[in-house]
TIKOLNU-978591 format. One line per field, with one value per atom (N, C-alpha, C): residue number from 1; residue in one letter; z, x, y. Coordinates in steps of 0.001 Angstrom, whole numbers, plus 524288, in hexadecimal, padded with zeros to 5 digits. Each point is the difference from the previous one (the first is absolute). Layout:
# residues N
i: NUM:...
aa: A:...
z: Z:...
x: X:...
y: Y:...
# end
This chain:
# residues 150
i: 1:1:1:2:2:2:3:3:3:4:4:4:5:5:5:6:6:6:7:7:7:8:8:8:9:9:9:10:10:10:11:11:11:12:12:12:13:13:13:14:14:14:15:15:15:16:16:16:17:17:17:18:18:18:19:19:19:20:20:20:21:21:21:22:22:22:23:23:23:24:24:24:25:25:25:26:26:26:27:27:27:28:28:28:29:29:29:30:30:30:31:31:31:32:32:32:33:33:33:34:34:34:35:35:35:36:36:36:37:37:37:38:38:38:39:39:39:40:40:40:41:41:41:42:42:42:43:43:43:44:44:44:45:45:45:46:46:46:47:47:47:48:48:48:49:49:49:50:50:50:51:51:51:52:52:52:53:53:53:54:54:54:55:55:55:56:56:56:57:57:57:58:58:58:59:59:59:60:60:60:61:61:61:62:62:62:63:63:63:64:64:64:65:65:65:66:66:66:67:67:67:68:68:68:69:69:69:70:70:70:71:71:71:72:72:72:73:73:73:74:74:74:75:75:75:76:76:76:77:77:77:78:78:78:79:79:79:80:80:80:81:81:81:82:82:82:83:83:83:84:84:84:85:85:85:86:86:86:87:87:87:88:88:88:89:89:89:90:90:90:91:91:91:92:92:92:93:93:93:94:94:94:95:95:95:96:96:96:97:97:97:98:98:98:99:99:99:100:100:100:101:101:101:102:102:102:103:103:103:104:104:104:105:105:105:106:106:106:107:107:107:108:108:108:109:109:109:110:110:110:111:111:111:112:112:112:113:113:113:114:114:114:115:115:115:116:116:116:117:117:117:118:118:118:119:119:119:120:120:120:121:121:121:122:122:122:123:123:123:124:124:124:125:125:125:126:126:126:127:127:127:128:128:128:129:129:129:130:130:130:131:131:131:132:132:132:133:133:133:134:134:134:135:135:135:136:136:136:137:137:137:138:138:138:139:139:139:140:140:140:141:141:141:142:142:142:143:143:143:144:144:144:145:145:145:146:146:146:147:147:147:148:148:148:149:149:149:150:150:150
aa: X:X:X:X:X:X:X:X:X:X:X:X:X:X:X:X:X:X:X:X:X:X:X:X:X:X:X:X:X:X:X:X:X:X:X:X:X:X:X:X:X:X:X:X:X:X:X:X:X:X:X:X:X:X:X:X:X:X:X:X:X:X:X:X:X:X:X:X:X:X:X:X:X:X:X:X:X:X:X:X:X:X:X:X:X:X:X:X:X:X:X:X:X:X:X:X:X:X:X:X:X:X:X:X:X:X:X:X:X:X:X:X:X:X:X:X:X:X:X:X:X:X:X:X:X:X:X:X:X:X:X:X:X:X:X:X:X:X:X:X:X:X:X:X:X:X:X:X:X:X:X:X:X:X:X:X:X:X:X:X:X:X:X:X:X:X:X:X:X:X:X:X:X:X:X:X:X:X:X:X:X:X:X:X:X:X:X:X:X:X:X:X:X:X:X:X:X:X:X:X:X:X:X:X:X:X:X:X:X:X:X:X:X:X:X:X:X:X:X:X:X:X:X:X:X:X:X:X:X:X:X:X:X:X:X:X:X:X:X:X:X:X:X:X:X:X:X:X:X:X:X:X:X:X:X:X:X:X:X:X:X:X:X:X:X:X:X:X:X:X:X:X:X:X:X:X:X:X:X:X:X:X:X:X:X:X:X:X:X:X:X:X:X:X:X:X:X:X:X:X:X:X:X:X:X:X:X:X:X:X:X:X:X:X:X:X:X:X:X:X:X:X:X:X:X:X:X:X:X:X:X:X:X:X:X:X:X:X:X:X:X:X:X:X:X:X:X:X:X:X:X:X:X:X:X:X:X:X:X:X:X:X:X:X:X:X:X:X:X:X:X:X:X:X:X:X:X:X:X:X:X:X:X:X:X:X:X:X:X:X:X:X:X:X:X:X:X:X:X:X:X:X:X:X:X:X:X:X:X:X:X:X:X:X:X:X:X:X:X:X:X:X:X:X:X:X:X:X:X:X:X:X:X:X:X:X:X:X:X:X:X:X:X:X:X:X:X:X:X:X
z: C8413:7FEF0:80137:7FC60:800C5:802A5:80379:80282:7FD79:7FF10:7FDBF:80241:7FF6B:80211:7FCFB:802D5:7FD87:80063:80455:800D4:802D5:7FED3:802C1:801C3:80520:80224:800F0:7FCC7:8006A:8034D:80319:802F8:7FC4B:80186:7FC84:80105:80482:80133:80258:80065:80263:805C3:802A5:8057D:8008E:7FC70:8001B:7FF63:7FCC6:7FF1D:804DC:80354:804A2:804CB:7FFF5:80482:80054:804C6:800E4:800DC:7FD78:80097:8052C:80374:8051E:7FFB1:7FD42:7FFB8:7FB74:7FEF0:7FC0A:80168:7FE09:80132:7FBA8:7FE8C:7FC33:802CD:7FD72:801FC:7FFA5:802E6:80008:7FA92:7FCC3:7FAC2:7FBFB:801B6:7FC8B:7FC08:8006A:7FC2D:80160:804D9:801AD:802F9:7FFBC:802DA:80318:804E6:8032E:801C0:7FFB7:801C3:80383:802B7:80317:80055:800A8:801A5:80540:801D7:80530:800AC:7FBD3:80086:7FC3B:7FCBF:7FC04:7FF33:7FF7B:7FE5D:7FA39:7FCDF:7FA66:7FEA4:7FD08:7FE5F:7FA17:7FE33:7FA77:7FE61:7FB49:7FDA5:7FCD3:801AA:7FD84:7FA9A:7FF60:7FAF7:7FBB7:80146:7FC29:7FFC1:803F8:80022:800D6:80329:800C1:805C2:80116:80532:800CE:80446:800EE:80381:80440:803D1:803B6:801C5:8043B:804B3:80498:804DB:80393:800D2:80365:805B8:802CB:80599:802D9:7FF53:8021E:805EC:80241:805A8:8031B:7FE9B:802EF:7FD61:7FB01:7FD18:7FF2A:7FD09:7FF14:7FF7E:80319:8000A:7FD43:800B3:7FDA2:7FE20:7FBEB:7FE3A:7FE0B:80179:7FE65:7FEA0:7FBCF:7FEB6:80420:80119:802F6:7FBFA:80149:7FC37:7FC29:80075:7FC7D:7FCC5:7FAF3:7FC8D:8010F:802B2:8010F:805A9:8030A:80576:8010C:80307:80167:805D3:801F8:8052D:7FF2E:80318:7FF81:80559:8004C:804C6:7FF87:8040A:80002:80001:7FE14:8000F:801AD:80512:8022E:80587:8027F:8051C:80484:7FF38:80447:7FFD3:7FBBE:7FF3D:7FDC5:802F5:7FE3D:7FEEB:7FE11:7FF5D:7FA8E:7FF8F:7FB0D:7FECF:7FB1E:7FE79:7FBA4:80020:7FBF5:7FCA2:7FB0E:7FC89:7FB73:7FF27:7FB57:7FBC3:7FBF4:7FBE5:7FCC2:7FEBA:7FCA2:8028D:80505:802D0:8029D:80019:802E8:80592:802B6:80544:8036C:804B4:803B0:80286:7FFC2:80219:805B3:80123:8054B:800F3:804FD:801DE:803D1:7FF6F:80358:802D3:804FD:80317:803E5:80182:803E8:7FF87:7FB45:7FF64:80206:80232:8023C:7FCBF:7FB97:7FC7A:7FA70:7FC42:7FA71:7FE9F:7FD53:7FE02:7FB18:8002C:7FBC8:7FC80:801A6:7FCAB:8010F:7FBD8:80029:7FC93:801C9:7FCD6:800F3:7FBC4:80051:8002C:802F7:7FFFB:7FAC5:7FD3A:7FAE2:80038:80497:80047:802E7:802E8:802D5:800A1:80316:8007A:80482:801C8:803F1:7FD52:802C9:7FDF7:8047D:7FEB4:803BE:7FEDD:80421:7FF69:80360:7FDF6:802EB:80064:8048C:800F3:8023D:7FF7C:8024C:805F5:80248:805AD:801FF:7FC7D:8017F:800A3:7FE15:8009C:7FABE:7FFE7:7FBAA:80212:7FD31:801BE:7FBF0:801EB:7FCC0:8004F:7FB79:7FFAF:7FCD4:800E5:7FCB6:7FD3E:7FAD5:7FD00:800BF:80211:800D3:80512:80358:804FA:80101:80386:800FA:804A2:80259:804B3:7FE93:80283:7FF4F:80227:7FCE9:80181:802E8:7FF71:8029D:7FEDC:80346:7FF24:801D4:7FDBE:80136:8001B:8045C:80054:7FDEC:7FCA4:7FDD0:80135:7FFD7:800B8:7FAEA:80038:7FB4F:7FCEE:7FAFB:7FC9A:7FED2:7FFBC:7FF67:7FA72:7FC91:7FA9E:7FF72:7FC87:7FEFA:7FA38
x: 72A6D:7FFB9:80544:80207:80505:7FF44:80389:7FFE7:8042A:7FEAC:803C2:7FF30:803DA:7FFC3:7FBF4:7FC63:7FBDD:80112:80232:8011F:8052C:802DD:804CC:7FF87:80091:7FFD9:8059A:801DE:80567:8004E:8043D:800B7:8004C:7FD60:7FFC8:80457:8027C:8042E:804A1:80469:804A3:7FEFE:7FD0D:7FEAE:7FCDA:7FC4A:7FCE9:80377:80403:8037E:80324:80108:8033F:7FCE0:7FAE0:7FCC3:7FF2A:80042:7FF0F:7FA2D:7FDE1:7FA82:7FF49:7FCAB:7FF1A:7FBF2:7FBAA:7FBD4:7FC62:7FC65:7FBFF:7FB1D:7FB87:7FAFF:7FC20:7FCD9:7FBD0:7FAFB:7FCCF:7FAC7:7FCB1:7FBAB:7FC9F:7FE06:7FEE6:7FDFA:8045A:804ED:8046B:80115:7FD6F:800AC:8045F:801B4:80421:8043C:8049C:80489:80227:8015C:80264:80557:803EC:80543:801E0:80455:80244:805DE:80293:80566:7FFF9:80450:80036:7FC81:7FF1D:7FD54:7FB79:7FEC1:7FBFC:7FCB0:7FAE8:7FC65:7FEEB:80046:7FEEC:7FB69:7FC59:7FB62:80046:7FF0C:8001B:7FAAD:7FE6D:7FB44:8019C:7FE56:8019E:7FD9E:7FB15:7FD66:80274:80151:80268:805EA:8022F:805AA:802FA:7FDC7:802AF:8002C:803C3:8009A:7FB8D:7FD1A:7FB63:8012D:802E2:800A0:80480:8029D:803D4:7FDBE:800A3:7FE45:804C0:8020D:80494:7FE9F:8038F:7FF4D:80503:801B7:80505:80002:7FBAD:7FFDF:8006F:7FCFA:7FFE8:80310:8012B:8026F:7FC14:80191:7FC85:80341:7FE9C:802AA:7FCCA:7FADF:7FC5C:7FB33:7FD91:7FB08:7FC91:7FAFD:7FC32:7FAE0:7FD87:7FAC4:7FC26:7FC12:7FB81:7FC38:7FB0A:7FC2E:7FE4D:80230:7FED3:804E2:7FF64:80482:802DD:7FD7B:80270:801A7:8001A:8019B:8042B:803F7:8042E:8012C:80259:8025A:805D9:8028F:805AA:80287:80469:80318:8044B:80085:803E8:80582:803A2:8057D:80333:8005F:803A1:8014B:803A8:801E5:7FC5C:7FC5F:7FCA9:7FA86:7FE68:7FA82:7FF68:7FDA8:7FF1A:7FA39:7FD56:7FA56:7FE6D:7FAE8:7FD8C:7FC14:7FF85:7FC55:7FC76:7FB25:7FC26:7FFC4:8017C:80091:7FC2C:7FD0D:7FCBA:80373:80121:803A7:7FDEC:7FB04:7FDBF:80053:7FEAE:80005:8053F:8037A:804E4:7FEF6:7FCC1:7FE59:80032:80232:80019:7FAA6:7FDBD:7FACF:8006A:8039C:800DC:805CD:80156:80544:7FFAB:80366:7FFEE:8053E:80004:804CE:7FFF3:80497:8005C:804E2:801E5:804D2:80498:803D6:80491:804F2:7FF66:80469:7FDD0:80369:7FE99:7FB98:7FBFA:7FBC7:80210:80015:8025E:7FC13:7FB04:7FC1D:7FA99:7FCEE:7FA92:7FCD7:7FB5F:7FCAD:7FA49:7FD3C:7FA62:7FCE7:7FBC3:7FC47:7FD18:7FF72:7FD72:7FA14:7FD9E:7FA4C:7FDEA:80350:7FE24:80463:7FF2D:803CA:803D0:800DF:803FF:80527:8043B:80520:8039B:8042D:803FA:80507:802E8:80534:803C0:8049B:80410:804C1:80271:8044F:804BC:80483:804D1:7FFC8:7FC01:7FF57:7FDA0:7FEF0:7FDE9:7FA1E:7FD56:7FA53:7FD40:7FBC8:7FC4F:7FB29:7FE28:7FB74:7FBA3:7FB2D:7FB57:7FD7C:7FEDF:7FDCB:7FB00:7FCAB:7FB7E:80128:80017:8017C:7FC2D:7FB5A:7FC1E:800D6:8037C:80128:805DA:80202:805A2:80198:7FC4D:80104:80193:80432:801A8:7FBC6:7FE6B:7FBD1:8020B:80502:80251:805C7:802D1:8059D:801E6:8044D:80245:805E9:80261:805BA:80210:803ED:80267:805D4:80274:805AE:802A6:8036E:802C7:7FCD9:800FF:7FD6E:7FA68:7FC8F:7FA6D:7FE3E:800A1:7FE34:7FA69:7FD19:7FA9B:7FF46
y: C2E1C:8058D:80281:802FF:8029E:8053F:8013B:8051F:8035F:804DB:8039C:80570:80351:8054D:80316:80271:80313:805D6:801CD:80586:80093:8042D:8015A:805A4:800DF:80545:801B3:80396:801C7:804F1:80091:804D5:804A3:80446:80487:803F5:7FFC9:803BA:7FD17:802AF:7FDBE:7FEBF:80362:7FF13:7FAFE:7FF12:7FB32:7FB31:80061:7FB98:7FEAD:803F1:7FF31:7FE49:800B3:7FEA5:7FA1B:7FDFF:7FA72:7FF17:7FC26:7FEA4:7FD1E:80225:7FDA4:7FBA6:800F0:7FC22:8014C:7FC7C:800EB:7FCEF:801E3:7FD87:8012E:7FC16:800BB:80186:80337:8012A:7FB15:7FFDF:7FB5D:7FE8D:803EF:7FEDE:7FF1C:80079:7FF00:80441:80489:8042D:803CE:7FFF7:8039B:7FD12:80243:7FE16:80490:7FF1A:8040D:7FDFF:80376:7FEBE:80469:7FF08:8043B:7FF62:8047E:8001C:802D6:801EB:80265:804C7:802FB:80505:800E2:7FC40:800D5:7FB22:800D2:7FBE3:800EF:7FBDC:8006E:7FC7C:80220:7FD12:7FF48:7FB2F:7FEB6:7FDF0:8014E:7FDED:7FB3B:7FB70:7FB1B:7FF5A:80178:7FF45:80353:804E8:8037D:7FF53:7FD89:7FF3A:8050C:80390:80503:80190:8034A:80243:803E3:7FF78:8033A:804A9:7FF34:80425:7FEE0:8042B:7FFC6:802C7:7FDBF:80274:80060:804C2:80095:7FEFE:7FD7F:7FEDA:80172:804D8:801AC:8008F:801AF:800EF:7FAED:7FC05:7FB1D:7FBA0:80090:7FBC8:7FBA3:7FC25:7FB86:7FB0C:7FC25:7FB00:7FBCF:80028:7FC46:802E6:7FE09:80236:7FB88:80034:7FC15:802AF:7FE2E:801EB:7FE1E:80338:7FE36:7FDBC:7FFA2:7FE05:8043B:80496:8045D:80134:800A4:800EE:8051C:8039C:8050F:800A0:7FBC0:80036:7FBE4:80191:7FC5C:80063:7FBD8:80003:8007C:8033B:80072:7FFD6:7FD6C:7FFCD:8040D:8032A:80429:7FDC7:80332:7FE7D:804B4:800B7:803D1:7FE46:8029B:7FE40:80157:80395:801BF:7FDB5:7FDB1:7FEB0:7FA85:7FC7B:7FAA4:7FF15:803FD:7FFB3:7FE2A:7FF02:7FE93:8044B:8016C:80414:7FE00:801D2:7FED8:804E6:7FF8F:8047A:7FFAF:80441:8008D:8024C:7FCFA:801AA:80485:7FFDE:80404:80567:80046:804FB:80115:7FC27:8002B:801E3:7FCF4:80160:7FB1E:8009A:7FBB1:7FF7F:7FB4B:7FEF7:7FE41:7FC6C:7FE0D:7FF41:80001:7FF06:7FB70:7FC1E:7FB61:7FFA5:80153:7FFEE:7FB90:7FE35:7FBDF:7FCB2:7FF35:7FCF5:8032A:7FD32:80294:7FF3D:7FD4F:7FF26:7FFD1:7FF73:80027:7FC35:801F1:7FCAE:7FD4E:7FAD7:7FCF7:7FD41:7FFCC:7FD7D:80243:80050:801C2:7FC54:7FE92:7FC99:80156:8015A:80129:7FAEB:80011:7FBB5:8003D:7FBA8:8002B:800E1:7FF60:8005E:804C4:802CE:804A1:803F5:80407:80449:7FF5B:7FB32:7FF27:7FEA4:80102:7FE8D:7FE92:7FD31:7FE6B:802EA:80124:80235:7FCDC:7FF13:7FD43:8037A:80006:803A1:7FD2A:80280:7FE00:8002A:80281:80001:7FAE6:7FC45:7FAF3:7FFDE:80409:8004F:7FF9B:7FCF6:7FFFF:802C2:803E8:802FA:7FF92:7FFBA:7FFF1:80560:80244:80543:7FFEC:803BF:8010F:80522:7FFFD:804A7:80483:7FEEC:80421:802FC:7FE14:8028A:7FF96:80304:8000C:7FC90:7FD46:7FCED:7FA6A:7FE1C:7FA94:7FC67:7FC15:7FC6B:7FB33:7FEE5:7FB82:7FFB7:7FD25:7FF75:7FAAF:7FE54:7FAF0:800A0:7FE8C:80016:7FAD7:80055:7FB53:80023:7FB7F:7FFC7:80177:803C4:801B1:803F9:80043:803BE:7FE52:803E0:7FEEC:800EE:7FC3B:80080:7FE2F:80287:7FE5F:7FEFC
# end
């Protein structure tokens, strides 16, 4: 079977062309794609091949973004000098549902559990933390030598 390009998402403005893509993630059902640069989350509809929505994150910035098990909810890691937190964001309402604090350095990785609402975060502070997306309390932590990728 040959693989070929099915869709191309082109930047729509000069500012979009200059922004560096930080990360990307597919929704569980594969119908949406979420990306981020330093200050904006972008949501794309994969089936229609079009840009769906921009969500500005100017106050906290955004370093990482991952879908939860809901197509309209994401986890995002902040990107600024004062805040190393993770936030649970409802995209449709543009409302923060939960705040997850505890890391002391940049959050470098996020990974959702495929079977429930727990997730892992890894930080440059050498900590891997286990969270439950339904509450803001850390469920467990593990110190590792060096950077804590998950």
